[in-house]
Structures are given as structure tokens and as C-alpha cells.
N, C-alpha and C positions, 0 to 999 in steps of 0.2 A: 503493499499498499502503499500512497505518496502522499503527508503531508503538503495542505493547501492553505498557508499560513494568511488568517485576514485577522486579524484583531478586531471585534467588536468587545467591543467590549461595552396562650395558654400553656404551659410547660408541661410536656408528658408527667403525671406523679409517679407511674414506673419505671423503676430502673432495674429490672432482671434484666435487662439489656446486657447491663458489666460482666452479667454471668452468662447468658447466653451468647455471649460474638462470637463463638469457639462458631458454632451452628455457621458460620459464614464460610468457613473452610468443609471443603468435602475433604472429610475424613476417611471415606471413604479408599480411595487411590493413595497407595502407596509407594510412593517413587524413592529412589536411590536418595538416599539424607547422608551426608550434606551432600547438593546439588553440585551437578556440572555446570558452571557458565561457560560459555562462549568469550573468547572476545577478553577474560580478565586475567589479572594477575591473583593471586591468591595466599595472603597474609592469615598469620594468629593473630590477633589482635588482642588477646589476652588468654590466659588456662587457668581455672578453678575447679575443684576438686576431681582433676585428671582429664577435666573437659575441655579441648582445646575450639575456642571461638573463633572464626573466621571472619574473612573480611573479604570480598569478591572485588576487586576494583578496576574501573574501566577509564582509559587515559583519553586525553586527543591525541588524534593523529600527528605524529612527529612531536609526542610531549618530551619537553626539555626541563629536567626539575632544578636547573639553576633560573628559569623563569615559571614560575611560580603562580597558577591560578586558580582561580574559588575551585570550592566542593561541596559536592552535598550527600549526605550519609543518609539512609534509605533504612526506614522498618518497616519489617512485615507486619502484616495486621494477622486475626486469628484467636481473639479475646487472651491472648497473654496463655493458651494451653496451646498449641499449633503454630504452623506459616512455614512460609518457606522465603528466604530472601528472593528468589526469582520472581517473586512477587513485580516487583519495581526492573526488573531487568528493559523493557522497553525505554521506560522511559530514562533509565541509565544511557542506554546508546543514545538517545538521542540526547540527552548534556553532553554526552562526552563528543559524539559528532558535532555540538555548539560550540566544544572549548573549555568546559568546565573538566573536572574528574570527578566521576561515580562512584560512590561505595555502598554496597547493600554487604548489608552486614549482619550474623547471626549471633543471636542472646538465646539466653536458656527459657526455654518453656516447661509447662507442666507434663504434659502427654510423651516429650523426649528422656525430661531431667528430675522431675516430680517437682518441681521448687513452687513455691509461693510466688504472688506477683510480685513482692519487693525485689527479688534478686534478679527482675526481666528491667526494672528501674535501674539497678544499680550496674547490670550490662551491659545498658545503653549509655549511662554514662562514663562507662568505663571507654567505650568505642568513641563518643565524641575526643575525652582525654587523648587517645591514644594517637589519633590524626592529629591533634595540636600538636602534641608532645613530637611528632612523627613528619612536620610538616616540611621541615628540608629534607627530608631524603624520598618523599614523596612529591616537592616539587605542589605541595599547595600552600596557598595563603593564610596562614592560621588565625587573620583575620576577619575573614570570610569563608567562613563552613556553615553550610547550613543543614540545619537539621529537618526529613518529612518522614514522611507513613500514614498508613492508613491504620484506620478504627484502632484499633491494639496501638500498633506503631505509631498510630497518630499519639496516642497520650504518652508513650514512651520521647517524641519528640517533643512534645510540649513539655514533658517532666524536666529533661535537660534543661529547658529555658527557664520554669519558675523553680519546681521544689527543691528548698536550700537542705534536703536530708536525702541522705540512700548513696552517697559516696562511697565509693569500694574504701575503707580505711586502709588497707595495702597501697595502696596508690598518692603519689605525689598533690596534695594538694594544692600545691602554688600553681599547676598546669589547670586550668579554667576547665569544667566540662560542659560549658554552657555554650549553645551554638547561637550567629550573630545572626542568620533568619533564620522562619520557621516556611515550611509549605505543609499544610496537615488534608489527609483526604476522609470526611466521615472520620474525626475524632472524638476520640472519649475525654471528655475536659470538664465533666462534674461528678464527682465520684461521692458528693454529701450532703445536706439540706442545702439551700438556698430562698432569700424570699421568695422569688419565685416561684417555689416548688415546695409550696406548704406540707403536703402528705410526703410524707418518704416515712414509710414503717419500719420501725426496730429492727424486725427480723431482716429486714435487705440489709440495714447498717450491719446490722452481725453480721451477715452472711459476705460481708465487703470485706471485714474485720478479717475473715478468718481466710479469704481467696488472698488478702495481701499481707496480712501478718501485723497489721495496724493500725491506727487509725484513717481509717478515710479519707479525710480531710486533710490527711498529709502528703494525700498521694495526689491531690483534684489540681490542677495546674490552673483552674478556676481561684479557688481557695486560695490560690499562693499567687496569686496575678501582685506584680508591684511593677515600680516606674524607675526606671525605663526598663523595656521587655522588650526583645526581637522584634521586627517586624515582621507583620506574621502573613499568610495567606491562607484561606479554608476554604475548602469546596463540599458542599453538604447538597445532598437530595431533599429536600421538603419531605417525599414519602418513607420514608426511614424511618423504618419501625423496630431497627437494633441499637441504633444512638439516636436519638430524637432528636429531630431539626431545630428544637425550642432550648438546648443546649448550647447550642452553638453560638442562641441568640445572642443566649446573657453569656455565655463568654466574649462575643466581640463589644456588645455595649459596656461592658467591665474594664476592656482594654482599652477602649475608645474614648470613657471615661476619666481614664489615666493618665491621657495623653500619647497613650500609644497608639505606633500605626498598626492598624490591623483591615484586612481587607476578606471581607465577605462573600461568597458567591455561591448563590443557590441554585437549584437545580431543579424547578418544579415537577412534582410527580417522580421524582427520581428515587430507587432505593437504597439500601446497601451494598455498599462496591460497586456501586455504579461505574466509576472511570475504568476499572479494570481495565486494559485491552484484552480483546475480543467481545463484551460487551456491546449493543444494539450496533453492528457493523463502525465500531470504536468512535462514535461522532461524542462521545462521552470522552471517551481518554484524548483524541485530538481535539479536541474543546480544552480541556483542565488545562495540557502540553503546549497550547498557547498562551493561556491565560497563566500560565509557570512562566514561558519564556520573556514576558511580558512584565509580567515581576521581576522577575533577573534582571533583565533592560534599566530597566527605575532603580534596582539596588546599585546598580555599576557591575554586575557579576556575570554580565553578556553584554553584548558591544554589537551596531549591527542590527540586521535586518534578519531575521531566521532562515537556516540554511533549508533547504527541501531534502527530508531524508528519510531514505528508504528502511524499513523498518520489517522484517521479516515476520 
């Protein structure tokens, strides 16, 4: 397929969606893991409990490390339970063709490693810290690190930017784990009661506490927003039944009220995972890539007009 680039530019009380996010992933398939992703260099960014956590790195053609470029780090979705780094393979191909380094990272999840979601957050922060610490060797700009992700992966990207806790105590805290910008695809951003959400049953809070291993508010990007926060682009479907659209509206309103840049792009009638490659003839995929490109240009991470790129 070829991209044709044209820039066009009631809160749900039920929050069982944070427990059911794994339904988004087809658990019946059992592809080889860790995956083989073409045109990448694979490195281990962290070893924990004997588990090597990998990063799949795509670089621009003729990339030279002495000329650092911006980098984007993608976190896959799957309810902190499952998922694969290949979710953002096509977005990574596109951005590498446009001149950025794109990195897809693995992190521990419940189905493969038996961990609580707190460990997912810690691994995500470790990944950002690893990129920044190794920026010179990777040929990336440590001050232009973007975090991105979908669903639970969007939560992890936002968590790196907002949560003051859950860094790995064995790592160098002098190297920041906070990204410089965010792109979030139907992300989980509200994990505890907010004024717009008066009904938040105690049993749901208890389930979240067990799932995350702590107070849900301490894991909730909305509840930990501050100023300044990284500029953020959010894509979300208005018919999302897994992560209610109203939660990202609340996040957007709080971000802007704090003086932070936050752009929310709504897709009327779209459900969860609408942006993924291969859905609806890729119409939403192409549109989100177009708008992500425009956002990156506005930040100075990309230059010029998009290059038309063929993606398999």
C-alpha cells in the first residue's frame, strides 16, 4: 500500500475495562516469542530475574551515530497481560523512513512472566532510561525521546512521563526515565476515582490494587499530572468500550488546564484498537500516521513534507 499524505486536520462509571484489556489481544494464536522483526537490530535493554528484555531498533537509511536524530519508543498493548512488540512494526517502518530511530520494546507481562502490572511500569521506565543512557552509541538525541503506545502500552508511555514512583532502584536515577513527548493510542489514563466519575465501586478499586500491587491512584497518569508535562498527542475512538472515550477527555482537559500541550483526536464511532495496521483497509492507520507525522514536524522532530513510503 502507498500512503497518500494530506494533512486534514458523561464519563462511564464502569472501569472493569482495565481488567479486561487483554480481550483486545487474540490469545488463541501462539506465535514464536520473542518475535523476529525484519530490518531491526536487537539489543537487551534490561535483564531481570534471568529474563532478557529486548529492544528491536529500526534506523533510517545510512544512519550515522555521530549525527543524532530523534527517537520514538513503542510499548505494545494487551492489558499488562500479553501482547507483542510487533504491534507497532508498521509505524516504526514509516518513522525510520522519515528519519527517526524507532524502537519497539518488550516488557514483562502476566501471561509470560507472572508479574503484576507494577513491573510493567518499572520495565517501561527502564527502557526510556536505557535509550537515554545509550543515546550516543545509538545515534539518538537524548533530549528528543518520544514514548508511544496503545491501550496498556499507552498507559506505560504516559506513566513514564507522569509517575514519580516505580523506577528500578538498581538503575542510575541521575539518568531520567521521562520522555520528552508522547503519542498515545486509546490509552488507559484514569485508574482511580475522579470528580467526573462519582460511581467507582470499592470492589473495582480492590481488583486494581491486586492487579497493580499498590494504590491505583499512584499508577494513574491523570492523578499524577503536573506542569510542565511533555507535549502529548492522543488518538481515541468515541465508541471504545474497553477504555471509555470520556476518560481521555478528562485527561485532555486537565492537561490543558495545567498549561500543557495536549491534542486529542477523536474518531467518531471507532472502537478499541481502531488504529492498528490491517483494520478497515488501513484508513484509521493511515490517518493516525499522518497526524502523528504532523505532530512530530510541529515539535521539530521531523522536517519537510512526508515521504511516500511503501509498507508491506
